[in-house]
N, C-alpha and C positions, 0 to 999 in steps of 0.2 A: 553500520558498515554494510553496504549492499552493492558490491562491485562484482560483476560476473566473472572477472578475471582473478578475484581474490581467492586465496587458498582457504580462507576461513570466512564464513558468513554467519551473522546472528540475526534472528528474527524474534521480535517481542510482541506479545499481546498483553498490554498493561491494564487489563480490566481489574477485577478484584484480586485475582491470583495471576501472577506473572507466569506465562508460559513462554519459555525461551527454547529455541532450537539453535544449537551451534553446529555448523557443518565443518568438519575437518576433512579436507580432501587434498590430494596431492602429497608430496613428500614434506615432512616436517624438517625445515631447514634453519629458520632464524627466529629469534625472539620477537623481532619487529613484526613478523607476520601475525603474531598472537597478542600484540599490545592491547587491543580492545578487549580481548577475552580476559587477559590477566587483570585488567582494570574493572571489568564488569562482574566477574565471578564473586568478589567479596560483597557486592550489593544484594545478592540473593538472600532470602530468608527461608525459614522452614516451611512456609506455606506456598512457596513457589514451586514450579515444575521445570525441570531442566532435561532436555533431550540432547544427547551428543550423537549426531549422525556421522558415521565414520566410513570413509572411502579412501584408504590411505596405504600407500606402499611401504611406509616406514619412514625413517629419517634419523636425525641426530638424537642421540640418547639424552644429552644435557637438556635440550629444549623439550623433548618428550616427557622426561621425568619432572621437569618444572611444571608442565601442563597437568600431569597426573597429580602432583602435589596440590596445585591450585584447585583442581576439580574435586579432589578428595576432601578438601576443607569446606566445601559448600554444605550448608546445613539441610538443604532440601533433598528430596528423592531424585536420583539421577538415573535416567534410562539411556543406555548406550545401544544404538541401532547400527549394525553393520550393514551398509547398503550395497556393498560390492566387496569382492575379495580384498582383504586387508592383511598386511604382512607386518612382521617385525614390530616396530613401535606402534603401528596401527592396531595390532592385536593386543598390545599391552594397554593402550588407551581403552579398548573395549572392556577390559577387566576392572576399570576404576569406578564403575557405576554400581547402582543397587540392583539393576535389572539389565539383562542382555537380550537383544533380539537379533537373530541372524536372518536377514531377509532372504527370500528365495534365491537360490544360485549364488549365495555368498559364502564365504568362509573366512576363518582367521588362521594365520600361520605363525607359529612361534619358532624362533631359531636363536642360536648363540649370537651375541652382538658382533658387529663388523666394525672395522676401524680403517681409516685411510690415513693413518699417522705417518709422520716423517720425523727425522731427527737422528741423534746419535744412538747407536745400537743399545748401549747400556741404559740410556734414559728411556728408550722405547720399551725395553724389557721390564724395567722397574715400573713404569706407568701401567703397562699392560697387566702385569701381575696384580698390582694394587687395584686397578679398575675392575678387573675380572671378579675379585672378591666382593667389591661393592655391588657390581651388577647382579651377581648371583643372589646376594641378600635381598636386593630390591625386587628382583624378578620373583623369587619365591614368596616374598611377602605379598606381592600383588597377584600372582597367578596360581598359587597352591592354596586351596584344594581343587580349583577348577581343573588344573592338571595334577596328576598324582606326583608324589615325590619321585617315583621311578621315571615317569615321563620327563620330569624336569631334569633329572640326572642324565637321562639319555640325550636330551636336547643339548646339554652342555658337553656331551661327548660327540656332537656332530649330527645328530638326527633332527631333521625338521619335523614339526608336528602340525598337521592340518586338521582343523575341526570344521566340517561342513555343516550347513544348515540342516542337512538330512542325516547327520551322524546319529546313530541310535543311542550313543552315550550322552548326547547333549542334555536331555532332561535331568539325568542324574548329576552331571557336572554342574548344572545350574543350581540344583537343590543343595549341593555341597558348598557352593561358593557364594551365592547371592542371598541376601536377606529377604 
């Protein structure tokens, strides 16, 4: 898939070791945008190299968590490279690799999830309470210890967390989080 208007592009070098770059840009909105990615990821093996280039303002949690699950199941080493400021689900995607690179003038921003839900009040409240519990578990499993437990708790109380490429805590965060 190599369409300039596509939200996702994949590049392969199929020599002895496959080097693959998957670019995730723009908002994560539909499963269909990532069909080729979902189909390709299970073909990778431990000797391949995968780079996920991220330039993403966020998007739908269901699609994002499905991508994270598929990427996390890959047996090869995964390098996530944040090429531009990335927010929300874009920041969560950056956490699913084995290595993280924040390019110059980039950052990741974490915040509590958003929802554009509609429906009956009682149904929305029930859904929201149950989804919040699931989201917090998924978030903490993915982002702690890169973020401290205190930072995570603060985020779920309304504080946005920005980590810039120049953040002095970045090396320690990476040592805590990535293998």
